[in-house]
N, CA, C and O atoms as a DFTB+ gen file, in Angstrom:
452 C
 N C O
     1  1     127.254      97.858      91.928
     2  2     126.608      97.654      93.196
     3  2     125.489      98.683      93.321
     4  3     125.641      99.822      92.880
     5  1     124.372      98.288      93.918
     6  2     123.207      99.154      94.067
     7  2     122.794      99.261      95.529
     8  3     122.993      98.340      96.321
     9  1     122.218     100.401      95.862
    10  2     121.570     100.603      97.149
    11  2     120.097     100.795      96.865
    12  3     119.704     101.714      96.147
    13  1     119.289      99.925      97.432
    14  2     117.844     100.049      97.289
    15  2     117.302     100.631      98.580
    16  3     117.579     100.133      99.672
    17  1     116.520     101.699      98.437
    18  2     115.769     102.278      99.541
    19  2     114.297     102.095      99.203
    20  3     113.837     102.488      98.131
    21  1     113.574     101.497     100.126
    22  2     112.145     101.282      99.910
    23  2     111.382     101.832     101.102
    24  3     111.718     101.549     102.252
    25  1     110.361     102.614     100.821
    26  2     109.491     103.152     101.856
    27  2     108.222     102.298     101.841
    28  3     107.474     102.290     100.863
    29  1     107.997     101.586     102.938
    30  2     106.971     100.540     102.999
    31  2     106.001     100.838     104.133
    32  3     106.390     101.373     105.172
    33  1     104.750     100.492     103.930
    34  2     103.774     100.605     105.017
    35  2     104.250      99.789     106.208
    36  3     104.814      98.705     106.057
    37  1     104.014     100.326     107.384
    38  2     104.422      99.685     108.629
    39  2     103.924      98.241     108.711
    40  3     104.664      97.351     109.130
    41  1     102.695      98.011     108.320
    42  2     102.093      96.677     108.449
    43  2     102.592      95.672     107.413
    44  3     102.330      94.478     107.553
    45  1     103.304      96.122     106.376
    46  2     103.779      95.233     105.324
    47  2     105.258      94.884     105.436
    48  3     105.747      94.022     104.706
    49  1     105.974      95.545     106.343
    50  2     107.423      95.359     106.407
    51  2     107.796      93.923     106.794
    52  3     108.803      93.403     106.313
    53  1     107.012      93.283     107.643
    54  2     107.287      91.895     108.017
    55  2     107.195      90.955     106.823
    56  3     108.017      90.051     106.676
    57  1     106.203      91.167     105.977
    58  2     106.049      90.350     104.766
    59  2     107.235      90.540     103.817
    60  3     107.742      89.578     103.240
    61  1     107.666      91.788     103.668
    62  2     108.796      92.089     102.793
    63  2     110.066      91.435     103.338
    64  3     110.810      90.795     102.595
    65  1     110.307      91.601     104.634
    66  2     111.513      91.020     105.243
    67  2     111.531      89.502     105.079
    68  3     112.540      88.939     104.655
    69  1     110.436      88.842     105.407
    70  2     110.382      87.376     105.310
    71  2     110.640      86.895     103.890
    72  3     111.338      85.902     103.684
    73  1     110.078      87.596     102.912
    74  2     110.269      87.202     101.509
    75  2     111.721      87.404     101.065
    76  3     112.282      86.560     100.366
    77  1     112.319      88.513     101.469
    78  2     113.729      88.752     101.130
    79  2     114.626      87.716     101.803
    80  3     115.523      87.163     101.166
    81  1     114.388      87.456     103.075
    82  2     115.198      86.495     103.827
    83  2     115.077      85.094     103.225
    84  3     116.064      84.365     103.131
    85  1     113.874      84.727     102.823
    86  2     113.637      83.409     102.205
    87  2     114.447      83.242     100.923
    88  3     114.859      82.132     100.586
    89  1     114.675      84.342     100.208
    90  2     115.450      84.308      98.963
    91  2     116.950      84.483      99.190
    92  3     117.721      84.546      98.232
    93  1     117.367      84.563     100.463
    94  2     118.791      84.620     100.771
    95  2     119.357      86.001     101.030
    96  3     120.569      86.152     101.176
    97  1     118.503      87.010     101.091
    98  2     118.963      88.378     101.383
    99  2     118.843      88.589     102.889
   100  3     117.740      88.698     103.426
   101  1     119.988      88.645     103.560
   102  2     119.975      88.662     105.023
   103  2     120.301      90.005     105.632
   104  3     119.901      90.281     106.763
   105  1     121.012      90.840     104.914
   106  2     121.593      92.016     105.543
   107  2     120.908      93.275     105.032
   108  3     121.102      93.685     103.888
   109  1     120.108      93.877     105.896
   110  2     119.364      95.075     105.525
   111  2     119.140      95.930     106.753
   112  3     119.331      95.477     107.882
   113  1     118.737      97.157     106.531
   114  2     118.496      98.100     107.607
   115  2     117.058      98.579     107.534
   116  3     116.527      98.808     106.448
   117  1     116.423      98.731     108.701
   118  2     115.071      99.267     108.785
   119  2     115.098     100.514     109.656
   120  3     115.731     100.529     110.711
   121  1     114.412     101.556     109.212
   122  2     114.323     102.803     109.958
   123  2     112.859     103.213     109.999
   124  3     112.206     103.303     108.960
   125  1     112.342     103.464     111.201
   126  2     110.974     103.955     111.321
   127  2     110.986     105.452     111.084
   128  3     111.804     106.172     111.657
   129  1     110.077     105.921     110.236
   130  2     110.025     107.348     109.934
   131  2     108.585     107.744     109.641
   132  3     107.686     106.904     109.683
   133  1     108.368     109.006     109.350
   134  2     107.050     109.493     108.982
   135  2     107.088     109.966     107.548
   136  3     108.064     110.574     107.109
   137  1     106.025     109.686     106.821
   138  2     105.965     110.096     105.433
   139  2     104.691     110.848     105.137
   140  3     103.674     110.659     105.805
   141  1     104.750     111.700     104.133
   142  2     103.560     112.397     103.673
   143  2     103.279     111.958     102.251
   144  3     104.188     111.540     101.533
   145  1     102.048     112.048     101.851
   146  2     101.704     111.633     100.497
   147  2     100.212     111.461     100.350
   148  3      99.436     112.029     101.118
   149  1      99.805     110.677      99.362
   150  2      98.390     110.420      99.112
   151  2      97.926     109.296     100.021
   152  3      98.589     108.266     100.147
   153  1      96.776     109.507     100.654
   154  2      96.266     108.523     101.592
   155  2      95.010     107.871     101.051
   156  3      94.304     108.441     100.219
   157  1      94.740     106.666     101.536
   158  2      93.552     105.931     101.163
   159  2      92.300     106.602     101.716
   160  3      91.296     106.720     101.013
   161  1      92.354     107.040     102.960
   162  2      91.214     107.629     103.634
   163  2      91.453     109.121     103.801
   164  3      92.078     109.553     104.769
   165  1      90.958     109.900     102.860
   166  2      91.203     111.335     102.913
   167  2      90.419     112.019     104.030
   168  3      90.730     113.155     104.388
   169  1      89.408     111.350     104.590
   170  2      88.619     111.924     105.686
   171  2      89.325     111.773     107.030
   172  3      89.048     112.533     107.958
   173  1      90.212     110.828     107.145
   174  2      90.902     110.551     108.404
   175  2      92.171     111.390     108.485
   176  3      92.947     111.452     107.531
   177  1      92.373     112.029     109.619
   178  2      93.579     112.818     109.800
   179  2      94.747     111.923     110.174
   180  3      94.591     110.957     110.921
   181  1      95.895     112.247     109.656
   182  2      97.133     111.548     109.978
   183  2      98.064     112.593     110.579
   184  3      98.956     113.101     109.900
   185  1      97.859     112.908     111.832
   186  2      98.632     113.969     112.458
   187  2     100.006     113.434     112.857
   188  3     100.121     112.392     113.504
   189  1     101.016     114.151     112.468
   190  2     102.381     113.777     112.806
   191  2     102.623     113.941     114.295
   192  3     102.210     114.935     114.894
   193  1     103.285     112.979     114.884
   194  2     103.640     113.059     116.287
   195  2     104.773     114.074     116.491
   196  3     104.771     114.820     117.470
   197  1     105.717     114.098     115.585
   198  2     106.897     114.945     115.738
   199  2     106.756     116.311     115.078
   200  3     107.340     117.289     115.544
   201  1     105.983     116.382     113.998
   202  2     105.918     117.605     113.208
   203  2     104.468     118.052     113.104
   204  3     103.728     117.578     112.242
   205  1     104.060     118.966     113.983
   206  2     102.662     119.357     114.048
   207  2     102.166     120.065     112.799
   208  3     100.957     120.203     112.615
   209  1     103.064     120.514     111.942
   210  2     102.671     121.205     110.718
   211  2     102.320     120.242     109.583
   212  3     101.853     120.677     108.531
   213  1     102.540     118.941     109.782
   214  2     102.365     117.990     108.686
   215  2     101.349     116.909     109.021
   216  3     101.217     116.490     110.171
   217  1     100.643     116.473     108.006
   218  2      99.861     115.257     108.113
   219  2     100.767     114.141     107.627
   220  3     101.245     114.174     106.493
   221  1     101.000     113.164     108.468
   222  2     101.968     112.120     108.124
   223  2     101.517     110.786     108.708
   224  3     100.668     110.734     109.597
   225  1     102.097     109.727     108.196
   226  2     101.857     108.406     108.744
   227  2     103.190     107.690     108.860
   228  3     104.153     108.017     108.168
   229  1     103.225     106.704     109.754
   230  2     104.469     105.976     109.967
   231  2     104.745     105.055     108.789
   232  3     103.859     104.348     108.308
   233  1     105.978     105.079     108.342
   234  2     106.456     104.172     107.307
   235  2     107.794     103.607     107.765
   236  3     108.435     104.136     108.673
   237  1     108.191     102.546     107.128
   238  2     109.490     101.952     107.390
   239  2     110.345     102.132     106.144
   240  3     109.922     101.818     105.032
   241  1     111.552     102.642     106.348
   242  2     112.505     102.726     105.239
   243  2     113.415     101.515     105.335
   244  3     114.087     101.307     106.345
   245  1     113.431     100.727     104.289
   246  2     114.295      99.557     104.165
   247  2     115.456      99.945     103.278
   248  3     115.253     100.528     102.213
   249  1     116.672      99.632     103.698
   250  2     117.858      99.836     102.857
   251  2     118.583      98.515     102.732
   252  3     118.788      97.805     103.717
   253  1     118.973      98.191     101.497
   254  2     119.692      96.946     101.249
   255  2     120.709      97.178     100.136
   256  3     120.385      97.757      99.099
   257  1     121.926      96.727     100.357
   258  2     123.019      96.845      99.396
   259  2     123.124      95.524      98.645
   260  3     123.248      94.465      99.259
   261  1     123.073      95.586      97.321
   262  2     123.057      94.359      96.515
   263  2     123.932      94.513      95.277
   264  3     124.354      95.613      94.924
   265  1     124.188      93.393      94.637
   266  2     124.926      93.428      93.373
   267  2     123.978      93.876      92.260
   268  3     122.757      93.786      92.396
   269  1     124.553      94.357      91.165
   270  2     123.745      94.839      90.041
   271  2     122.788      93.774      89.525
   272  3     121.639      94.073      89.200
   273  1     123.254      92.539      89.450
   274  2     122.433      91.470      88.864
   275  2     121.240      91.083      89.744
   276  3     120.315      90.425      89.268
   277  1     121.247      91.478      91.007
   278  2     120.147      91.134      91.913
   279  2     119.052      92.197      91.961
   280  3     118.012      91.989      92.586
   281  1     119.278      93.324      91.311
   282  2     118.377      94.465      91.430
   283  2     116.936      94.117      91.072
   284  3     116.026      94.366      91.864
   285  1     116.720      93.554      89.909
   286  2     115.350      93.271      89.454
   287  2     114.637      92.325      90.415
   288  3     113.458      92.520      90.712
   289  1     115.333      91.310      90.900
   290  2     114.729      90.349      91.808
   291  2     114.328      90.991      93.135
   292  3     113.226      90.753      93.629
   293  1     115.212      91.802      93.712
   294  2     114.920      92.447      94.992
   295  2     113.769      93.447      94.838
   296  3     112.876      93.502      95.684
   297  1     113.791      94.221      93.779
   298  2     112.701      95.174      93.534
   299  2     111.378      94.432      93.413
   300  3     110.378      94.868      93.984
   301  1     111.348      93.339      92.693
   302  2     110.110      92.571      92.521
   303  2     109.616      91.996      93.847
   304  3     108.415      92.013      94.116
   305  1     110.523      91.491      94.673
   306  2     110.136      90.952      95.984
   307  2     109.508      92.053      96.836
   308  3     108.479      91.833      97.475
   309  1     110.114      93.221      96.847
   310  2     109.576      94.333      97.633
   311  2     108.221      94.768      97.085
   312  3     107.284      94.974      97.856
   313  1     108.104      94.910      95.772
   314  2     106.832      95.317      95.156
   315  2     105.720      94.328      95.467
   316  3     104.621      94.714      95.866
   317  1     106.014      93.064      95.283
   318  2     104.992      92.028      95.474
   319  2     104.526      91.942      96.930
   320  3     103.332      91.809      97.195
   321  1     105.456      92.015      97.855
   322  2     105.127      91.797      99.263
   323  2     104.797      93.080     100.025
   324  3     104.277      93.016     101.139
   325  1     105.092      94.237      99.445
   326  2     104.797      95.500     100.107
   327  2     103.507      96.150      99.638
   328  3     103.081      97.160     100.198
   329  1     102.891      95.591      98.633
   330  2     101.721      96.194      98.005
   331  2     100.424      95.853      98.738
   332  3     100.184      94.704      99.106
   333  1      99.590      96.883      98.941
   334  2      98.222      96.662      99.415
   335  2      97.221      96.988      98.318
   336  3      96.079      96.529      98.352
   337  1      97.654      97.786      97.339
   338  2      96.764      98.199      96.268
   339  2      96.121      99.557      96.506
   340  3      95.320     100.016      95.692
   341  1      96.466     100.200      97.613
   342  2      95.899     101.498      97.951
   343  2      96.953     102.590      97.827
   344  3      98.154     102.323      97.860
   345  1      96.473     103.845      97.682
   346  2      97.387     104.983      97.685
   347  2      98.223     104.938      98.953
   348  3      97.724     104.569     100.016
   349  1      99.496     105.314      98.846
   350  2     100.366     105.347     100.012
   351  2     101.140     104.071     100.253
   352  3     101.704     103.881     101.330
   353  1     101.175     103.182      99.250
   354  2     101.942     101.936      99.406
   355  2     103.441     102.170      99.439
   356  3     104.194     101.257      99.776
   357  1     103.890     103.361      99.101
   358  2     105.313     103.667      99.205
   359  2     106.011     103.733      97.874
   360  3     105.380     103.836      96.822
   361  1     107.340     103.671      97.935
   362  2     108.134     103.734      96.704
   363  2     109.460     103.009      96.910
   364  3     109.891     102.757      98.035
   365  1     110.084     102.685      95.792
   366  2     111.381     102.011      95.784
   367  2     112.338     102.890      94.979
   368  3     112.020     103.330      93.875
   369  1     113.505     103.134      95.550
   370  2     114.520     103.948      94.892
   371  2     115.783     103.103      94.750
   372  3     116.254     102.507      95.718
   373  1     116.324     103.057      93.536
   374  2     117.551     102.300      93.274
   375  2     118.647     103.291      92.898
   376  3     118.492     104.086      91.971
   377  1     119.758     103.229      93.633
   378  2     120.883     104.137      93.395
   379  2     122.159     103.346      93.156
   380  3     122.350     102.258      93.701
   381  1     123.020     103.910      92.337
   382  2     124.348     103.343      92.104
   383  2     125.233     103.641      93.314
   384  3     125.177     104.737      93.872
   385  1     126.046     102.669      93.717
   386  2     126.981     102.842      94.822
   387  2     128.387     102.834      94.237
   388  3     128.776     101.888      93.552
   389  1     129.141     103.884      94.507
   390  2     130.491     103.993      93.966
   391  2     131.518     103.268      94.817
   392  3     132.361     102.544      94.288
   393  1     131.457     103.455      96.124
   394  2     132.448     102.843      97.006
   395  2     131.805     102.438      98.319
   396  3     130.836     103.046      98.774
   397  1     132.367     101.399      98.914
   398  2     131.943     100.932     100.229
   399  2     133.201     100.610     101.025
   400  3     134.138     100.006     100.503
   401  1     133.216     101.019     102.291
   402  2     134.344     100.741     103.172
   403  2     133.821     100.056     104.424
   404  3     132.803     100.466     104.983
   405  1     134.514      99.015     104.865
   406  2     134.178      98.368     106.126
   407  2     134.904      99.090     107.251
   408  3     136.121      99.269     107.200
   409  1     134.169      99.495     108.246
   410  2     134.747     100.268     109.345
   411  2     135.730      99.426     110.154
   412  3     136.821      99.897     110.476
   413  1     135.366      98.199     110.484
   414  2     136.201      97.361     111.347
   415  2     137.516      96.987     110.702
   416  3     138.550      96.997     111.369
   417  1     137.506      96.653     109.405
   418  2     138.700      96.113     108.758
   419  2     139.401      97.084     107.814
   420  3     140.494      96.790     107.330
   421  1     138.801      98.212     107.552
   422  2     139.310      99.191     106.591
   423  2     139.340      98.674     105.158
   424  3     139.968      99.288     104.295
   425  1     138.666      97.548     104.891
   426  2     138.599      97.026     103.533
   427  2     137.765      97.951     102.664
   428  3     136.769      98.515     103.117
   429  1     138.177      98.103     101.418
   430  2     137.390      98.831     100.442
   431  2     136.599      97.798      99.656
   432  3     137.140      96.775      99.236
   433  1     135.328      98.069      99.462
   434  2     134.455      97.140      98.748
   435  2     133.798      96.186      99.715
   436  3     134.196      96.063     100.873
   437  1     132.813      95.534      99.226
   438  2     132.081      94.590     100.066
   439  2     131.559      93.468      99.178
   440  3     131.153      93.694      98.038
   441  1     131.577      92.272      99.715
   442  2     131.021      91.146      98.974
   443  2     129.525      91.092      99.271
   444  3     129.112      90.966     100.424
   445  1     128.724      91.189      98.219
   446  2     127.287      91.032      98.390
   447  2     126.858      89.768      97.676
   448  3     127.403      89.417      96.630
   449  1     125.891      89.096      98.240
   450  2     125.438      87.801      97.726
   451  2     124.950      87.924      96.322
   452  3     124.529      86.933      95.725
């Protein structure tokens, strides 16, 4: 089982979600956050709202739990639909998941599509 974390431009998250949903991936989490990195417009300031010491821009972190065999497909969907071609398009991180527990039922493990 894998956990994919993807940091996506705010304006591209809708495209990524729609593409994943169209392929049958329904269960994911989105978190609005601020990120630092290389920007397309180095002349424009990206002042952080929360952290005055940093130049940052809003990004969305997408998290999705999937089976091992779905990894390549999900990564490709995110890459294709999250890309603008400019610096700061984000990144995708794939991690191994050892255990999952359902809070409501106390079941160990989870069925992923």
